[in-house]
C-alpha positions in Angstrom: 147.1 -90.7 -3.7 150.8 -90.0 -2.5 150.1 -91.7 0.9 152.8 -94.2 0.4 152.4 -98.0 1.6 149.2 -98.9 3.5 148.3 -102.4 4.6 144.9 -103.5 3.1 144.4 -107.1 4.2 146.2 -109.7 6.3 145.6 -113.4 5.5 146.6 -116.6 7.2 147.0 -120.0 5.4 149.1 -123.2 5.0 150.7 -122.1 1.7 151.4 -119.1 -0.6 151.0 -118.5 -4.3 153.9 -117.3 -6.4 152.7 -113.7 -5.8 152.9 -114.2 -1.9 149.1 -114.2 -1.5 147.6 -117.0 0.6 146.5 -120.1 -1.4 144.3 -121.8 1.1 142.8 -119.5 3.9 142.6 -121.1 7.2 142.9 -120.1 11.0 143.3 -123.6 12.2 146.7 -125.4 11.8 148.4 -128.8 12.8 151.4 -128.9 14.7 153.6 -129.8 11.8 152.0 -127.1 9.4 153.7 -124.1 8.1 151.8 -121.0 9.2 151.9 -118.3 6.3 150.8 -114.8 6.9 150.4 -112.6 3.9 150.3 -108.8 4.2 148.6 -107.0 1.2 149.5 -103.4 0.8 148.6 -100.7 -1.7 150.4 -97.6 -2.7 153.9 -96.7 -4.0 156.8 -96.4 -1.7 159.4 -98.2 0.6 159.0 -99.1 4.1 159.5 -101.9 6.6 156.8 -104.6 7.2 157.2 -106.7 10.4 155.3 -109.1 12.2 155.2 -110.4 15.9 154.4 -114.0 16.3 152.9 -114.6 19.8 152.0 -117.9 21.8 151.0 -118.1 25.3 151.8 -114.4 25.9 155.4 -114.8 24.7 156.9 -113.5 21.5 158.2 -116.5 19.5 159.5 -114.5 16.5 159.7 -110.9 15.2 161.0 -110.9 11.6 161.0 -107.8 9.5 161.4 -107.2 5.8 162.5 -104.0 4.0 160.2 -103.7 1.0 159.8 -101.2 -2.1 156.6 -101.4 -4.1 155.2 -99.5 -7.0 151.6 -100.6 -6.4 149.5 -103.5 -4.9 151.8 -106.2 -3.6 152.0 -108.9 -0.8 154.6 -109.5 1.6 154.9 -113.1 3.2 156.2 -114.3 6.5 156.0 -117.9 7.9 156.4 -119.7 11.2 157.4 -123.2 11.4 158.7 -125.5 14.2 160.5 -128.8 13.4 159.5 -130.3 16.6 155.8 -129.4 16.1 154.0 -126.4 17.5 152.4 -127.0 21.0 148.5 -126.8 20.6 146.8 -123.7 21.7 145.9 -120.1 20.7 148.4 -117.9 18.8 148.4 -114.6 17.0 150.5 -112.6 14.7 150.5 -108.9 14.7 151.5 -106.8 11.8 153.6 -103.6 11.7 154.2 -101.1 8.9 157.3 -98.8 9.7 156.7 -99.8 13.3 153.0 -98.7 13.5 150.5 -101.6 14.3 148.5 -102.5 11.3 146.5 -105.3 12.5 146.4 -108.7 14.3 145.1 -112.2 13.3 144.5 -115.0 15.6 144.9 -118.8 14.9 144.9 -121.9 16.6 147.0 -125.1 16.5 145.2 -128.2 17.3 146.6 -131.6 18.3 147.0 -134.2 15.7 144.0 -136.5 15.9 
């Protein structure tokens, strides 16, 4: 293949497995949940995977990880707020070496 790392899927959930894949897929969270995003990649190589967490048109986090993989792998990022997330619409955009690789939207719903 020789194409290096490529993003294959982006998954959201409330927890991750030991291999960094998402355990329970969801796009709806409570204010006190931790939001996990798992970025699956294929290929061999090194690169930088980053995410941009957005809420209400504002960036609330932009972490990055330098990775080096020899095959299919998953990279995990998470967002948490000790005071609880404000309810509303959020999104997370994924970047591989600075190039946009996909966006996932999610909601935080008020505790009932």
